N, C-alpha and C positions, 0 to 999 in steps of 0.2 A: 813116714818118719819125720819128726819135727826136730829141727836143729835150733837149740836154744842158746841165747846169750843172756848175761845178767840183766835183770830188770833195771830200767833207768827212769828218771823223772819225766823224760820225754823221748819220743821216737820209738821205733819198733823194737821188739825184744826177740824176734825170731827171724830167720832168713825168709820164712814164708811171708812174714809181714812186709818184706821188701819187694815182693812180687808186685808188678804193676807200677812200681816206681822206677824211674830212669836212673836216679842217683841216690847214694847214701852219704850221710855226713862223715867226716873223718872220725868222729867219735863212735858212730855206729860201726864203721868199718873196723876200727881198732878193736871193739868188743867182739865182733864176729871173728876176726883173725887172731884174737887173743894177744894183741900187741898194745903197746903204749901209743897214744895218739901222736906223740912227737916222732915215734918210729915210723908211723904211717906217713906223716908229713914229709919226713926225710926220704922215704921210699918214693913218694910222689915226685919230689924234687929231683931225685936221682933217675926217675923213669922206670923204676922197678914195679911200681904200682901205678896204673893209669889214673889220672886225675884231671879234673876240669876246675879251673878257677872261676868262682862265682863271687864277684866283688872282692871282699877281703878273706873269703873262706874258700876251701877246696871241697869238691865232691868226688866220690869214687863211683864209677859205673856199677850199677847193681848186677848187670849181666856178668861182669868180671868177678864180683864177689861170689856169685852163685857158682861160677866155673871153678874158682879157686877153692871153694868148699866141696867141690865134687858133686854138686846138686844139678841134676839134669834140668834144662829149661823147659 
């Protein structure tokens, strides 16, 4: 079964595309979770969604996204 998210100009378009990657961008996570990117950033800051700061951007662990979507690793 393929879990699709809306197509973008850049980045993966399915959860399967995230496999093999350690982190997803906030924008990718927002599309997968069907949330606004600002909501994802707020949730990272609140500790609700795990995130790692990389320079001036944040990344969300792919393993967490797969688990949140109910996809077995």
